[in-house]
N, C-alpha and C positions, 0 to 999 in steps of 0.2 A: 828439527826435521819435520817436514810435512808430507803426508801421503795424500795425493790427489786421486780419488776414486772416480774414474771416468765412466759414467753410466751410459754414454752414447758415443762410442768411438766412431770416427769416420776417416776414410782414406784421404779425403780432401781436408787439408789442415784447417782451413778457415771455417769448415763446417763441424769440426771436431768439438765435442762438448768442453774439453779441457784446454783448448788452444789458447784462449785469451787469459784464463786463469794461470796457466803455466807460464805464459809470457810475463804476466804481472809479477809473479813470484820469482822469476829468474832475473828481473831487472835490478839495477842498482838501487840499494836502499831496502831491499826485501829483508824482513826479519827472519826468514826461514829458508832452508834449502829444500826444494820440493822434488819429489819423484812421482811419476804418474803410473797408475796400474788400472786395468779394467777391473770390473767388479769381481770376476772369478779369481783373478790373480790376487787382488787386494785382500780378499777374505782368507787367503792362505798365509798372509803375512802375520808376523807377531806385532800386534797393534801397540803393545807397550814400548816398542822401539821408536815410536814417533811421539812428537809433542802435539801435533795438530792433524786431524783428519778432515778432508774436504770431500763431501759426498755430493757430486754434481749430477743431478738428474738420475739418481740411482734407484732401481727397483727395491722395494722393501725386502731386506734380507730375512733369512730364516731365523728361528728362535735362538740357535746357538750363537750366530753372529750378533743378533740383537742384544743378547746378554753380554757379549764381549764389548759391544759399543757402550752399553750402560756402565760396565766396569771401568772402561777406559776413561770416561768422563768423571766418574766418581773418584778415580785415583788422581785426577788433576789434569787430564787431557782436554784439549780444546777441539770442539766439533763444529764444523761449518756445514750447513745443508742448503742446497739450492734446488729449485723446483724444475719441472719439465714434464714431457709427455709420459715418462716412465715412472713418475711418482704417482701412485694410486693412493688417494687420501685414505680410503678405508683400510687398505693393507698396511699403510704406515701407522695409522692410529691403533690398529690391532697389535702390530708387532713392536712398535717403537714409541709407544705412548710415554715410556719412562724417560726418554731423552728429548722429546719434542717440547719446546716451551709452551706451545698451545696445540690443541688438536686441529688437524686440517679439516676443512669443510668441503669446499668445492673449488674448481678452477673457474675464474670469471674471464670472459672474453670481452674486452673493451671494443676491439675491432680486429678483423683479420688483417695481418700485416701486408698482404698483397692487394688490398682494396685501394682504389684510387685516392680516397680521402683519409687513408690510415694516419697520416701525419697529424691531421687536425683533430681526429676523433680519438686518438690514443690517450690513455690516462697519463697523468703527470703527478709528480710529487708536489705536495703543498706545504707540508710541515716537516722540519728536520730538527731533531733534539740536539742543538749545538752544545749543550752542557755535557754530552757524553764524549769520552775521549776518541771514539772511533770517528765521529763526524765533526768534532770540534773545529778542525781546520777549514771546513767548507763554509767559508764566509766570503762576502764580496763576489768577485767573478767566479770563484770556485763553487760557491753556493748556486749561482745562476746556472752554471754548467751542469750541476747535479739535478737541479729542478727542471731543466729542459729535456731530460731523458724521456723518451716515449715508451710507454708500456702497453703492449697489445693484449697480453694475457698475464694473469697473476693469481696465486692461490689466496683463498680467503680462510680465515682461522676462527675458531671458537674463542670464547673468553678464557682468562687465566684458569688453569686447573687449581684445585684446592691445595693450598700449601706451596704453590709455585708463583713467584712474582716475576713477571716478564717486563722488560723495558722495551718500549716501542720507540725506535730511533727515527723513523720516518713513516709518513702516511701518504696515501694517494688522495686525489681530489674528492673521492667518495668516502674518505675516512678509513679505508682499509690499511692495515699495517703492511709495511714493505720490509723493514729491517726489524727483527726481534732478537733481543739478547737476554740470556738468563744464566743463572749459576745453578749447578747441580753437584752436590758433594764438594770436592775440591776443584772441580772443573767448570768449564764454561761452554755454552752453546750459542751459536749465532745462526739464525735462519733468514734466508733471503727469499721473498715470495715469488720471484720470477726466475728467469734462466740466466746463466753466465755465458751462454752463447747468444746468437742474434735471433733465435726462434721466437722468443716472447717479448723482447725489448731491444733497444739499441744501446743499453748501458755499456756493454763491452767495448764499443767503439768510441765512447766518450772519454775525454781526458781525465775525468774523475775516476774511472774504473781502476786504473793502476794504483793511485794512492789509497783508494777505498779498500781494495783487496789487501794491500800491504798493512793498512791499519787494522783491518779486521783480524788478520792472522797475528799481528802484534798483540792485540787485545786478548785473543784466545790463548796466547802463550804467557800473558801477564806482563810482557815487557813494557807496555804503555804505562802501567802503574809504577814502574821502577824509574821512570824519567822524572828527575827533580825539576820543578819549575822555579827558575830564579827570577826574582822581582827586584827592581832597583829604581831609584829616582835618578833623573837626569843630573849628571855631575858627580854622582857617587862612583867609587871604585868597586869593581866586582871581580872576584877571583873565580875563574871557571876551571873546573877539574875535568880533563878530557876522559 
């Protein structure tokens, strides 16, 4: 079960922070069953009842919730964090440095999305770590679809903290990390440097968004690791166990 914490609810569905993520995790093939709460309601929940927490453009919570989030991950939970205008780097670094794979630095604006030449000046992905299970399927046309995503704003990060090893799964054309994955205790953390709504990028309306979010949550729950890869030569008989 996944708890989506909606940091910026909106009455218009397509402007709601959680709209695209909820749709992706409600679609066929989703590894989790998701429920959506605003931040106030989410922090009253028993976090241990969930396998994955998705914090979408959420303001830095207070010390008590921060400790609960750290305990959740240490105990084996999966945590997804996306950026937005409500994510204050200083506040997050102060309160949640224990769960962030890397400290946040500043938000970089490549171009304002409403400018006439935004499509050409937007930042793009250039490197994708296809050896990681989250992005391994993004080859061929799927890779081109992901690389064509336009990013207008995104967060910049510091280097790895001492004792914490972070995997960078994708980078912008300026070398800035976009997808970061790390392990803490028995759990896992995945950070996305932009937004899951259309404010800072057009990723949510790309065909790659749905499989990407489903694979991220599968990795956070550990189910990607459980899938056995069967290899065989042409002409050999293979027994598949459903």
